[in-house]
C-alpha positions as CSV (number, residue, x, y, z in Angstrom):
1,M,-19.4,-45.4,9.3
2,K,-18.0,-42.9,6.9
3,K,-19.0,-43.1,3.3
4,N,-15.3,-43.0,2.1
5,K,-12.7,-44.7,4.1
6,F,-9.0,-43.8,3.7
7,T,-6.5,-46.6,4.4
8,A,-3.3,-45.6,2.6
9,V,-1.7,-43.1,0.1
10,A,1.4,-44.1,-1.8
11,L,4.4,-41.8,-1.8
12,I,4.8,-42.4,-5.5
13,A,1.8,-40.2,-6.0
14,T,4.3,-37.3,-6.8
15,A,5.4,-39.2,-9.8
16,L,2.0,-40.0,-11.2
17,T,-0.7,-38.3,-13.1
18,L,-3.9,-39.5,-11.6
19,T,-6.7,-40.2,-14.1
20,S,-9.4,-39.9,-11.5
21,C,-9.6,-39.5,-7.7
22,S,-10.9,-43.1,-7.4
23,S,-7.6,-44.6,-8.6
24,T,-5.7,-46.9,-6.3
25,I,-2.1,-46.1,-5.9
26,Y,0.4,-48.8,-4.7
27,P,4.0,-48.2,-3.7
28,G,4.9,-51.8,-4.8
29,L,8.5,-51.6,-3.6
30,D,8.8,-55.3,-3.6
31,H,7.6,-55.8,-7.2
32,E,9.9,-56.1,-10.1
33,N,7.4,-54.2,-12.3
34,I,4.2,-52.5,-11.5
35,T,1.5,-51.2,-13.8
36,I,0.0,-47.8,-13.0
37,S,-3.2,-46.6,-14.6
38,G,-3.1,-49.5,-17.0
39,D,-0.4,-48.4,-19.3
40,E,2.5,-46.7,-17.3
41,Y,5.4,-48.9,-16.0
42,F,7.8,-48.3,-13.1
43,T,10.7,-50.5,-12.2
44,S,11.5,-51.2,-8.6
45,D,14.6,-48.9,-9.1
46,N,12.2,-46.1,-10.1
47,L,10.0,-46.8,-7.1
48,D,12.9,-47.1,-4.6
49,Y,14.3,-43.7,-5.8
50,I,10.9,-42.0,-5.4
51,Y,10.4,-43.5,-2.0
52,E,13.8,-42.6,-0.7
53,K,13.4,-39.0,-2.0
54,L,10.1,-38.5,-0.3
55,H,9.8,-40.9,2.7
56,D,9.3,-39.2,6.1
57,A,10.2,-35.8,4.7
58,S,8.7,-33.0,6.8
59,T,6.5,-31.8,3.9
60,T,5.7,-35.2,2.3
61,G,2.2,-35.4,3.6
62,E,1.3,-32.0,2.5
63,E,2.8,-32.6,-1.0
64,V,0.9,-35.8,-1.5
65,R,-2.3,-34.0,-0.4
66,D,-1.7,-31.2,-2.8
67,I,-1.2,-33.7,-5.7
68,I,-4.5,-35.4,-4.8
69,I,-6.3,-32.1,-4.7
70,S,-4.8,-30.8,-7.9
71,N,-5.7,-33.9,-9.8
72,Y,-9.2,-33.9,-8.3
73,T,-9.5,-30.3,-9.5
74,L,-8.5,-31.1,-13.1
75,G,-11.1,-33.8,-13.1
76,Y,-13.8,-31.8,-11.5
77,I,-13.3,-28.3,-12.9
78,G,-11.4,-29.1,-16.0
79,D,-8.0,-28.4,-17.5
80,Y,-7.8,-24.6,-18.3
81,R,-4.7,-23.6,-20.3
82,L,-3.3,-20.4,-21.7
83,I,-3.0,-21.1,-25.5
84,D,-2.1,-18.4,-28.0
85,G,-2.7,-15.7,-25.5
86,E,-6.3,-16.9,-24.5
87,I,-7.6,-19.0,-21.6
88,K,-9.1,-22.2,-23.1
89,L,-10.7,-25.2,-21.5
90,I,-9.4,-28.5,-22.9
91,G,-12.3,-30.7,-24.1
92,F,-14.7,-27.7,-24.3
93,D,-12.9,-25.1,-26.4
94,V,-10.2,-27.3,-28.0
95,T,-9.7,-31.0,-28.2
96,D,-6.2,-31.0,-26.5
97,E,-3.5,-28.8,-25.1
98,T,-1.9,-27.9,-28.4
99,G,-5.1,-26.0,-29.2
100,A,-4.9,-27.0,-32.9
101,T,-8.5,-28.5,-33.1
102,E,-11.6,-26.7,-31.9
103,T,-14.4,-28.8,-30.4
104,T,-17.7,-29.4,-32.1
105,E,-21.1,-28.5,-30.5
106,A,-21.7,-32.1,-29.6
107,Q,-18.2,-32.4,-28.0
108,K,-18.9,-29.3,-26.0
109,F,-22.2,-30.7,-24.7
110,E,-20.5,-34.0,-23.8
111,F,-18.0,-32.1,-21.8
112,I,-20.8,-30.3,-19.9
113,Q,-22.6,-33.6,-19.3
114,N,-19.5,-34.9,-17.6
115,H,-18.9,-31.9,-15.4
116,E,-21.7,-31.0,-13.0
117,I,-20.0,-27.8,-11.9
118,Y,-21.2,-26.1,-15.1
119,H,-24.8,-27.2,-14.9
120,D,-27.6,-24.8,-14.2
121,K,-29.1,-24.9,-10.7
122,D,-32.8,-24.5,-9.6
123,L,-33.9,-22.1,-6.9
124,N,-33.3,-24.7,-4.3
125,G,-29.6,-24.9,-5.3
126,D,-29.9,-28.4,-6.9
127,Y,-28.2,-29.1,-10.1
128,I,-30.4,-29.5,-13.2
129,T,-29.8,-32.2,-15.8
130,P,-28.1,-30.4,-18.7
131,D,-30.0,-29.7,-22.0
132,Q,-28.1,-29.1,-25.1
133,A,-30.5,-26.2,-25.9
134,N,-28.9,-24.4,-22.9
135,L,-25.4,-24.6,-24.2
136,A,-25.2,-20.8,-24.1
137,N,-25.8,-20.8,-20.4
138,Y,-23.0,-23.3,-19.8
139,T,-20.7,-21.4,-22.1
140,N,-21.4,-18.2,-20.2
141,R,-20.6,-20.0,-16.9
142,I,-17.3,-21.3,-18.2
143,Q,-16.6,-17.7,-19.2
144,I,-16.9,-16.6,-15.6
145,F,-14.1,-19.2,-14.7
146,K,-12.1,-18.0,-17.6
147,D,-12.3,-14.4,-16.5
148,I,-11.3,-15.3,-12.9
149,I,-8.3,-17.3,-14.2
150,L,-7.2,-14.5,-16.6
151,D,-7.6,-11.7,-14.0
152,N,-5.7,-13.6,-11.3
153,T,-3.0,-14.7,-13.8
154,I,-2.4,-11.1,-14.8
155,T,-2.5,-9.9,-11.3
156,T,0.2,-12.4,-10.4
157,L,2.4,-11.6,-13.4
158,F,2.0,-7.9,-12.7
159,T,2.9,-8.2,-9.0
160,E,6.1,-10.1,-10.0
161,A,7.1,-7.9,-12.8
162,N,6.5,-4.6,-11.1
163,S,9.6,-4.9,-9.1
164,D,12.8,-2.9,-8.8
165,S,14.7,-6.1,-10.0
166,Y,13.4,-5.5,-13.5
167,K,13.6,-1.7,-13.7
168,T,16.3,0.9,-14.4
169,D,15.5,4.3,-13.0
170,N,11.8,3.4,-12.6
171,Y,11.7,2.2,-16.3
172,F,10.6,-1.4,-16.6
173,N,12.6,-3.7,-18.9
174,E,10.6,-6.8,-19.9
175,V,13.7,-8.6,-21.0
176,L,14.9,-8.7,-17.4
177,Y,11.7,-10.2,-16.2
178,A,11.7,-12.8,-19.1
179,R,15.3,-13.8,-18.2
180,S,14.2,-14.5,-14.6
181,K,11.9,-17.2,-15.9
182,F,14.4,-18.6,-18.4
183,P,15.7,-21.4,-18.6
184,D,13.3,-23.0,-16.1
185,Y,10.5,-22.2,-18.6
186,Q,10.4,-21.8,-22.3
187,I,10.3,-18.1,-23.3
188,A,8.9,-17.9,-26.8
189,D,11.5,-19.3,-29.2
190,F,14.5,-18.6,-27.2
191,D,16.8,-21.7,-27.2
192,P,17.3,-23.1,-23.6
193,S,20.3,-25.2,-24.9
194,F,22.1,-22.2,-26.3
195,T,23.2,-24.3,-29.3
196,D,20.8,-23.1,-31.9
197,G,18.3,-20.1,-32.4
198,K,18.0,-17.0,-30.4
199,N,19.9,-16.5,-27.2
200,I,17.9,-14.5,-24.6
201,Y,21.0,-13.1,-23.0
202,D,22.3,-11.3,-26.1
203,K,22.6,-7.6,-25.6
204,E,20.4,-6.8,-28.6
205,W,17.3,-7.8,-26.5
206,E,18.1,-5.0,-23.9
207,S,17.3,-2.2,-26.5
208,E,14.8,0.3,-25.4
209,I,11.5,0.9,-27.2
210,V,11.1,4.6,-27.8
211,W,8.2,6.9,-28.6
212,N,8.3,8.5,-32.1
213,N,6.6,11.8,-31.4
214,E,6.3,12.8,-35.1
215,Q,4.5,9.6,-36.1
216,G,2.7,9.1,-32.8
217,H,3.7,5.5,-32.0
218,Y,6.3,3.4,-30.3
219,E,9.3,2.4,-32.3
220,L,10.8,-1.1,-32.1
221,P,14.4,-1.8,-32.6
222,S,13.3,-4.4,-35.2
223,A,10.1,-5.7,-36.6
224,D,10.1,-8.9,-34.6
225,F,11.4,-7.4,-31.3
226,P,9.6,-9.4,-28.5
227,F,10.0,-7.2,-25.4
228,T,8.8,-3.9,-24.0
229,N,11.8,-2.2,-22.6
230,G,12.1,1.3,-21.1
231,I,8.4,1.8,-20.2
232,L,7.3,3.7,-17.1
233,I,4.8,1.8,-15.0
234,D,2.6,4.8,-14.1
235,S,-1.0,4.9,-13.0
236,T,-2.2,4.2,-16.5
237,I,-1.0,0.6,-16.1
238,S,-3.0,-1.1,-13.3
239,T,-4.8,-4.4,-12.5
240,E,-8.1,-2.6,-13.1
241,N,-7.4,-2.6,-16.8
242,I,-5.6,-5.9,-17.7
243,D,-5.3,-4.7,-21.3
244,S,-2.8,-2.1,-20.0
245,I,-0.6,-4.9,-18.6
246,V,-0.7,-7.8,-21.1
247,G,-1.2,-8.5,-24.7
248,T,0.0,-10.6,-27.5
249,D,0.8,-7.9,-30.1
250,N,4.5,-7.1,-30.1
251,S,4.3,-4.7,-32.9
252,T,3.6,-1.6,-30.8
253,G,5.9,-1.9,-27.9
254,L,2.9,-2.0,-25.6
255,P,1.4,-3.2,-23.4
256,M,3.7,-3.9,-20.5
257,L,4.0,-7.7,-20.8
258,H,3.5,-9.9,-23.8
259,I,1.6,-12.8,-22.2
260,N,2.4,-15.3,-25.0
261,L,6.1,-15.3,-23.9
262,Y,5.2,-16.9,-20.5
263,E,2.8,-19.6,-21.6
264,E,4.7,-22.4,-20.2
265,Y,5.3,-20.7,-16.9
266,I,1.7,-19.7,-16.5
267,N,0.4,-23.1,-17.3
268,K,2.8,-24.9,-14.9
269,E,3.0,-22.6,-12.1
270,I,0.2,-19.9,-11.9
271,I,-3.0,-21.5,-13.3
272,P,-2.8,-24.7,-11.2
273,D,-2.8,-22.6,-8.0
274,I,-5.8,-20.6,-9.3
275,L,-7.7,-23.7,-10.2
276,N,-7.1,-25.1,-6.6
277,N,-8.5,-21.8,-5.3
278,L,-11.5,-22.2,-7.6
279,L,-12.1,-25.7,-6.2
280,V,-12.4,-24.1,-2.8
281,E,-14.6,-21.4,-4.2
282,Q,-16.9,-24.0,-5.7
283,Y,-17.2,-25.8,-2.3
284,I,-18.3,-22.4,-0.8
285,Y,-20.7,-21.8,-3.7
286,D,-22.2,-25.3,-3.4
287,N,-22.2,-25.9,0.2
288,Q,-22.0,-22.5,2.1
289,Y,-23.8,-20.1,-0.2
290,T,-25.3,-18.1,2.6
291,T,-21.8,-17.4,3.8
292,L,-21.4,-15.2,0.7
293,S,-24.2,-12.9,1.7
294,R,-23.2,-12.9,5.4
295,T,-19.8,-11.6,4.6
296,Q,-21.4,-8.3,3.5
297,A,-18.9,-8.0,0.7
298,R,-18.2,-4.6,-0.8
299,K,-16.9,-3.4,-4.1
300,I,-15.7,0.3,-4.1
301,N,-14.0,2.8,-6.3
302,Y,-12.1,5.5,-4.4
303,V,-9.7,8.4,-4.6
304,A,-7.3,9.4,-1.8
305,I,-5.6,12.9,-2.1
306,T,-2.7,13.2,0.3
307,T,-1.8,16.7,1.4
308,T,0.7,18.7,3.4
309,S,0.1,21.8,5.6
310,D,1.3,23.9,2.6
311,N,-1.3,22.7,0.2
312,I,-4.3,21.3,2.2
313,N,-6.6,24.2,1.3
314,A,-5.6,23.9,-2.4
315,A,-6.4,20.2,-2.4
316,R,-9.8,20.9,-0.9
317,R,-10.5,23.4,-3.6
318,L,-9.4,20.9,-6.3
319,I,-11.6,18.1,-4.8
320,N,-14.6,20.4,-4.6
321,A,-14.1,21.4,-8.2
322,Y,-14.0,17.7,-9.1
323,I,-17.3,17.1,-7.3
324,D,-19.0,20.1,-9.0
325,E,-17.6,19.5,-12.4
326,V,-17.7,15.7,-12.6
327,I,-19.6,14.0,-9.9
328,V,-22.6,16.3,-9.9
329,K,-22.7,16.2,-13.8
330,S,-21.6,12.6,-14.2
331,L,-23.4,10.1,-16.3
332,E,-25.4,7.4,-14.6
333,P,-23.5,4.3,-13.7
334,Y,-24.6,2.2,-16.6
335,Q,-24.1,4.9,-19.2
336,T,-21.0,6.0,-21.2
337,L,-20.1,7.9,-24.4
338,N,-19.3,6.2,-27.6
339,E,-16.7,7.4,-30.1
340,E,-19.1,10.0,-31.4
341,N,-19.7,11.4,-27.9
342,A,-23.2,10.1,-28.0
343,L,-24.8,8.5,-24.9
344,T,-24.6,4.7,-24.8
345,E,-26.3,2.4,-22.4
346,T,-24.0,-0.4,-21.0
347,E,-24.7,-3.7,-19.2
348,E,-21.7,-3.2,-17.0
349,Y,-21.3,-0.7,-14.2
350,Q,-19.2,2.3,-15.2
351,P,-17.2,3.6,-12.2
352,L,-16.3,7.2,-12.0
353,N,-13.0,8.3,-13.5
354,F,-11.1,9.3,-10.4
355,D,-7.9,9.5,-12.6
356,V,-8.9,13.0,-13.6
357,L,-8.5,14.2,-10.1
358,S,-5.5,12.0,-9.3
359,D,-3.6,13.3,-12.4
360,A,-4.6,16.9,-11.7
361,W,-3.2,16.7,-8.3
362,K,0.1,15.3,-9.7
363,G,0.0,18.2,-12.2
364,I,2.7,16.9,-14.6
365,Y,2.8,18.7,-17.9
366,D,4.9,18.6,-21.0
367,D,7.8,20.9,-20.8
368,D,7.7,21.8,-24.5
369,P,7.2,25.6,-24.8
370,S,4.3,25.2,-27.3
371,F,2.5,22.9,-24.9
372,D,-0.8,24.5,-23.9
373,A,-1.0,22.8,-20.3
374,T,-4.2,21.0,-21.0
375,L,-4.7,17.6,-19.6
376,V,-6.2,15.4,-22.2
377,E,-5.0,11.9,-21.2
378,E,-7.6,11.4,-18.6
379,R,-11.1,12.5,-19.3
380,A,-14.4,12.2,-17.4
381,P,-17.7,12.1,-19.5
382,I,-20.4,14.4,-18.2
383,K,-23.8,15.7,-19.1
384,E,-24.1,19.6,-19.3
385,A,-27.0,21.7,-18.4
386,D,-28.2,22.0,-22.0
387,G,-28.3,18.2,-22.4
388,T,-25.1,17.9,-24.5
389,Y,-22.2,15.8,-23.5
390,K,-18.5,16.6,-23.0
391,Y,-15.4,15.5,-21.3
392,V,-13.9,17.3,-18.3
393,T,-10.2,17.9,-18.3
394,G,-7.7,18.5,-15.5
395,N,-7.2,22.0,-16.9
396,E,-10.9,22.9,-16.3
397,L,-10.6,21.6,-12.7
398,Y,-7.7,24.0,-12.2
399,E,-9.7,26.9,-13.4
400,Q,-12.6,26.0,-11.1
401,A,-10.2,25.5,-8.3
402,R,-8.4,28.8,-8.8
403,F,-5.0,27.2,-9.3
404,T,-2.3,29.7,-10.6
405,Q,-0.4,28.7,-13.7
406,I,3.2,29.5,-13.6
407,K,4.8,30.1,-17.0
408,T,8.2,31.7,-16.4
409,H,11.2,31.3,-14.1
410,A,10.6,34.8,-12.8
411,D,7.2,33.9,-11.7
412,A,8.5,30.6,-10.1
413,I,10.9,32.5,-7.8
414,N,8.8,35.6,-7.4
415,S,11.3,37.8,-9.1
416,R,10.6,41.0,-11.0
417,D,13.7,40.3,-13.1
418,G,12.2,38.7,-16.1
419,S,15.6,38.0,-17.6
420,T,16.3,35.1,-15.2
421,S,15.7,31.5,-16.4
422,Y,15.8,28.0,-15.3
423,I,19.3,26.5,-15.1
424,D,18.6,24.1,-18.0
425,G,17.6,27.1,-20.2
426,K,14.1,25.6,-20.8
427,K,10.7,26.9,-20.2
428,H,8.8,25.0,-17.6
429,T,5.1,25.3,-17.1
430,Y,3.3,24.1,-14.0
431,Y,0.4,24.9,-11.6
432,E,1.1,26.0,-8.1
433,N,0.2,23.6,-5.2
434,T,0.4,20.5,-7.4
435,Q,3.0,17.8,-6.7
436,Y,4.8,18.7,-9.9
437,G,4.5,22.3,-9.0
438,A,6.3,21.8,-5.7
439,L,9.1,19.9,-7.5
440,M,9.5,22.7,-10.1
441,E,9.6,25.4,-7.3
442,N,12.6,23.5,-5.9
443,F,14.2,23.2,-9.3
444,A,13.8,26.9,-10.0
445,L,16.1,27.6,-7.0
446,M,19.0,26.0,-8.7
447,N,21.7,28.3,-10.1
448,N,25.5,28.5,-10.5
449,D,26.1,30.6,-7.4
450,R,28.1,28.4,-5.2
451,N,27.4,30.8,-2.3
452,D,23.7,30.3,-2.6
453,A,22.8,27.8,0.2
454,S,19.3,27.2,-1.2
455,S,20.7,26.5,-4.6
456,N,23.4,24.2,-3.2
457,S,20.8,22.2,-1.3
458,Q,18.8,21.6,-4.5
459,W,22.0,20.7,-6.4
460,S,22.5,18.0,-3.8
461,S,18.9,16.8,-4.2
462,F,18.7,16.7,-8.0
463,T,22.1,15.1,-8.5
464,N,22.1,12.7,-5.5
465,S,25.1,14.5,-4.2
466,G,26.9,14.4,-7.5
467,E,26.0,10.8,-8.6
468,Y,24.3,11.9,-11.8
469,T,23.4,15.1,-13.7
470,Y,20.6,17.4,-12.5
471,E,18.8,16.9,-15.7
472,H,18.6,13.1,-15.0
473,G,17.6,13.9,-11.4
474,L,14.8,16.1,-12.6
475,E,13.6,13.2,-14.7
476,L,13.8,10.7,-11.9
477,Q,11.9,12.9,-9.4
478,T,9.2,13.8,-12.1
479,N,8.8,10.0,-12.8
480,E,8.4,9.4,-9.0
481,I,5.4,11.7,-9.1
482,R,4.1,10.0,-12.3
483,I,4.0,6.5,-10.7
484,D,2.1,7.6,-7.8
485,D,-1.6,6.5,-7.9
486,Y,-4.2,8.1,-5.7
487,T,-7.0,5.9,-6.8
488,G,-8.1,2.4,-6.0
489,Y,-10.5,-0.4,-6.8
490,L,-11.3,-2.9,-3.9
491,V,-13.4,-6.0,-3.6
492,G,-13.5,-7.9,-0.4
493,T,-15.1,-8.3,3.0
494,S,-14.6,-6.7,6.4
495,S,-11.8,-9.2,7.2
496,S,-10.0,-9.2,3.8
497,G,-9.2,-6.7,1.1
498,F,-9.5,-3.3,2.7
499,S,-6.6,-3.0,4.9
500,D,-5.2,0.0,3.0
501,L,-8.2,2.2,4.0
502,P,-8.4,4.0,7.4
503,T,-10.9,2.8,10.0
504,A,-12.9,6.0,9.4
505,I,-13.7,4.5,6.1
506,T,-14.1,0.8,6.9
507,D,-16.1,1.3,10.1
508,S,-18.8,3.1,8.1
509,L,-18.4,1.1,4.9
510,F,-19.2,-2.2,6.8
511,E,-22.2,-1.1,8.7
512,Y,-25.0,-3.5,7.9
513,S,-27.3,-0.6,7.0
514,V,-25.0,0.3,4.0
515,S,-26.2,-2.9,2.3
516,L,-29.9,-2.0,3.0
517,D,-29.4,1.6,2.0
518,T,-28.0,0.7,-1.5
519,P,-30.9,-1.0,-3.2
520,E,-30.3,-2.5,-6.6
521,D,-33.2,-0.5,-7.9
522,R,-31.7,2.9,-7.4
523,T,-35.0,4.7,-7.7
524,Q,-35.8,3.2,-4.3
525,F,-33.0,5.0,-2.5
526,N,-34.2,7.2,0.4
527,S,-31.5,9.7,1.5
528,R,-33.5,10.7,4.5
529,N,-33.2,7.2,6.0
530,S,-29.5,6.7,5.4
531,D,-26.8,7.7,7.9
532,Y,-24.0,6.2,5.8
533,V,-24.9,6.6,2.1
534,T,-25.9,9.3,-0.3
535,M,-26.7,9.1,-4.0
536,V,-25.7,11.4,-6.9
537,N,-26.9,10.6,-10.5
538,G,-27.6,6.9,-9.5
539,R,-24.2,6.5,-7.9
540,Y,-23.8,5.6,-4.2
541,F,-21.2,7.4,-2.1
542,L,-20.1,6.7,1.4
543,K,-21.0,9.6,3.7
544,R,-18.6,11.2,6.3
545,A,-19.7,9.9,9.8
546,T,-19.9,13.3,11.2
547,S,-21.2,15.5,8.3
548,L,-21.5,19.2,9.3
549,S,-24.1,20.0,6.7
550,T,-26.1,18.6,3.8
551,N,-23.7,20.1,1.4
552,I,-22.4,17.4,-1.1
553,H,-18.8,18.5,-0.5
554,D,-19.1,18.0,3.2
555,Q,-20.9,14.7,3.0
556,I,-18.8,12.7,0.7
557,V,-15.2,14.0,1.3
558,I,-13.9,11.9,4.2
559,P,-10.7,12.9,6.0
560,D,-8.5,10.5,7.8
561,S,-7.8,10.8,11.5
562,D,-5.2,13.7,11.0
563,S,-6.9,15.3,8.1
564,S,-4.0,14.9,5.9
565,T,-5.6,12.7,3.3
566,F,-9.1,13.1,1.9
567,Y,-11.2,10.3,0.4
568,I,-14.2,10.0,-1.9
569,V,-15.6,6.4,-2.0
570,E,-18.0,5.3,-4.7
571,I,-19.8,2.1,-3.6
572,E,-20.5,-0.2,-6.6
573,Y,-22.2,-2.8,-4.5
574,A,-22.8,-3.7,-0.8
575,L,-24.1,-7.3,-0.6
576,N,-26.7,-8.9,1.7
577,Q,-28.6,-12.1,1.6
578,N,-31.6,-10.6,-0.3
579,K,-29.3,-9.3,-3.0
580,M,-27.7,-12.7,-3.3
581,T,-30.8,-14.7,-3.6
582,P,-31.6,-16.0,-7.1
583,R,-34.9,-14.9,-8.6
584,E,-37.4,-17.0,-10.4
585,D,-37.5,-16.6,-14.2
586,Q,-34.8,-13.9,-14.2
587,D,-31.9,-15.6,-15.9
588,A,-29.9,-12.5,-16.6
589,A,-30.2,-11.2,-13.1
590,N,-29.3,-14.6,-11.7
591,F,-26.3,-14.9,-13.9
592,E,-25.1,-11.4,-12.6
593,I,-25.6,-12.7,-9.1
594,E,-23.5,-15.8,-9.8
595,Q,-20.8,-13.8,-11.2
596,T,-20.7,-11.7,-8.0
597,A,-20.9,-14.7,-5.9
598,R,-18.0,-16.4,-7.4
599,E,-16.0,-13.2,-7.4
600,I,-16.5,-13.0,-3.7
601,G,-16.2,-16.7,-3.1
602,Y,-12.7,-16.7,-4.8
603,T,-11.5,-14.0,-2.4
604,L,-12.8,-16.1,0.6
605,A,-11.2,-19.3,-0.8
606,S,-7.7,-18.2,0.0
607,G,-8.4,-18.3,3.8
608,D,-7.3,-21.3,5.8
609,T,-10.7,-21.9,7.3
610,Y,-12.5,-22.5,4.0
611,Q,-9.5,-24.2,2.4
612,N,-9.3,-26.8,5.2
613,T,-13.0,-27.4,5.2
614,A,-13.2,-27.7,1.4
615,Y,-10.1,-30.1,1.2
616,L,-11.7,-32.3,3.8
617,Y,-14.9,-32.4,1.8
618,Y,-13.2,-33.3,-1.5
619,L,-10.8,-35.8,0.1
620,E,-13.9,-37.6,1.5
621,N,-15.1,-38.0,-2.1
622,C,-11.8,-39.7,-3.1
623,G,-11.5,-43.4,-2.9
624,I,-7.7,-43.5,-2.8
625,E,-6.0,-46.2,-0.7
626,Y,-2.6,-45.7,1.0
627,N,-0.2,-47.8,3.1
628,D,2.5,-45.5,4.1
629,Q,2.7,-44.6,7.8
630,S,4.0,-41.1,7.4
631,I,1.3,-40.1,4.9
632,Y,-1.3,-41.7,7.2
633,D,-0.1,-39.7,10.2
634,Y,-0.2,-36.5,8.3
635,M,-3.8,-37.1,7.0
636,L,-4.9,-38.3,10.5
637,S,-3.6,-35.2,12.3
638,T,-4.8,-32.7,9.6
639,Y,-8.1,-34.3,8.7
640,P,-9.2,-36.5,11.6
641,D,-12.8,-36.6,10.3
642,L,-11.7,-38.6,7.4
643,F,-11.2,-41.6,9.6
644,D,-13.4,-43.9,11.7
645,D,-12.6,-44.3,15.3
646,S,-11.5,-47.9,14.5
647,N,-8.6,-46.4,12.5
648,N,-7.3,-44.0,15.2
C-alpha cells in the first residue's frame, strides 16, 4: 500500500489559500454554509459559481495540480517577495509581506527549525538538526535562493522589456513597458481608477532622459521622474550584470528598469513560477544529487567575432592582438585591480573581459573632432613585464593589429583632393576593417551629384528610400552596430543551454576528459595530457580540435564550419562527480559546491522529466482528499503511481 492515498481533490481549490498540504478540501455543494481552514466561509452560491466555472474544463486538473504544488512550495520553501527593491523571505527577514518589521534572531531560528530545506547536511546527505550557533550557515543558504530568484526575475523582466514593442528607433522607453503592465498590476503610485493622483498615460511620462555632456550625468525631466526613456540597450546592458538592468534609484535615469515599479507584477506572476522551479530543483538536490555531476555541466565565457571575406584577415590580426595583449598578460582568475590599480584577491572567479575585443571589432567612436579615438569604456586589467598593472584599451589593440585610422574624407574615399568633405560637413574618425569603418566608408560615398550611382545607392540606404533624413539614417545604422554583442556567458549541460554555439565548440566542450583536464587546483593542470584544454595564467581555454601547432593563437581560436566566425572559449568550470562531492571539514568549499549544484539544478528543473518526477514525489507527500471525477481522472492519467491498484 502507498504511504499517501489520494481519494479526491475539490474544484474549489482555485478559490482557496491552502494553509498546508495536509488540509482536506470539500466541495460541499449541498451545504448551505461551509467552513474552510477554520475561519473562511463560502455560501452555496459561491461554491456553485466556482464549480460551474471549473468543472470538466480541459485544463481543470492541471490548474488544481498547480495550485496544490504552489501552496506546497510556499510551505516547504517559504514565501519570498520583492519588497522595496530587495528579495526578502517572509518569516525570516521580515515578519509579514509589508516588510515593516524585521525579525529577531530567535524568530529567524524558529523559521529555520520549521523549514528543513535550509538545514545543513552531513556527508551522507542527511539533514542535521539545526543549531542556533550555525545561523550564519542557514542565512548563507537562504542567500543562494535569493540570488537565484533575483537573477531569474531580472532575466524575465529584461527578456520582456527588450522588445521592439517598447522601443522607438532602437531606444527603449520604460514608460511603454510600464503601461503594458498597467492597470492589471499596480505601477508605483499611478492611480488605476484614473480618479485621483498620477495618470500613467499622461504625455509628460514620455519625456526622454538625456545625457548632459557638460556635467557628465543624465538629466531627468523632473526630480521625481520615474522612468528611463530614450536609452539604447547596447552590450553594456546584459543579464551578466543585473545592476545594468535594474535598480531602485530613479535620480540618475539609469539603469534600464526601475524594479520597484513592478513589485506587484513580480510578486504575483514571476516569483511564484521561480519558486515552483526551485521546488523541482530541491527534489533533484535531495534525491538525485549524482545526476548533477553526471550532466557534466559547463560554465563558459566566450567571444565570437563574425567576419566577411573582406575583413577576415583583419579580424584574425585583431584577435591575435587581444590574445597577446590581454590573455597572455591577464591577471589570474581570482584577481582584479582595485580603484588604485593595485592587485586585489577575490573569492569569486573573474572572467576575461571579452568586451574589449567585441567593442574594438565594432569600432564606434565619437564623431567630435576633438575626440582622440581612444576606447576607454571597456578596459581589461593586465600585468606588465615589469610587474606593474595597467588596463588595455581598444586603441592599443588597433596599434598591435596594424589597423589604419582614417581621419579625413579624402582618406575615406582614397582621394588626393583634400578639399572634399563628408556630406554632413562633419569630421568622422574611424578605423578601417571595423564594423563602423565599413559603415562610414559607405557614408563617405554620399554627395549631391544625382548622376553618381554609388551616391544614389547610399542615399537610398541611409534615408530608407526617403522615409527620413540621412542624418537619422546614420544614427540608426550606427546604433544597429552598437547593440550587437559578440560575447556570451553560458551555464548548462550538453542538452540545454548551448544551442547558440556550433558543434565544433560543443562536441569538444562536452568531451568527458574536459572535466578531468580542468582540475580545481590549477597547479595540477598538465597540458601534455589534454587534447581539449590549455591553460594561460590559471585560466582554462577550449582548444581547437585540429590545432596546427602549439602556438597559442592556433590553439584557442576556433573557427566555425565555414571559417566566417572565430571563437575563444574560456572554461570557468567543467563539472564531474568528484568535483561535486562534499569534503569533510571544508565548509567554505562545500558551500561553493552547493551554490554550483543549485545553479545547475535550477537549469535542469525546467525539463518535463524532472518536473513530472518531482511533482509526483511532492504530491505523494500531500494528504489531500478529493471527490471530483474530472480531477481524479487527470491525476490518475498523469500520476498513476499515486494510486493503489484498488483505485484504478
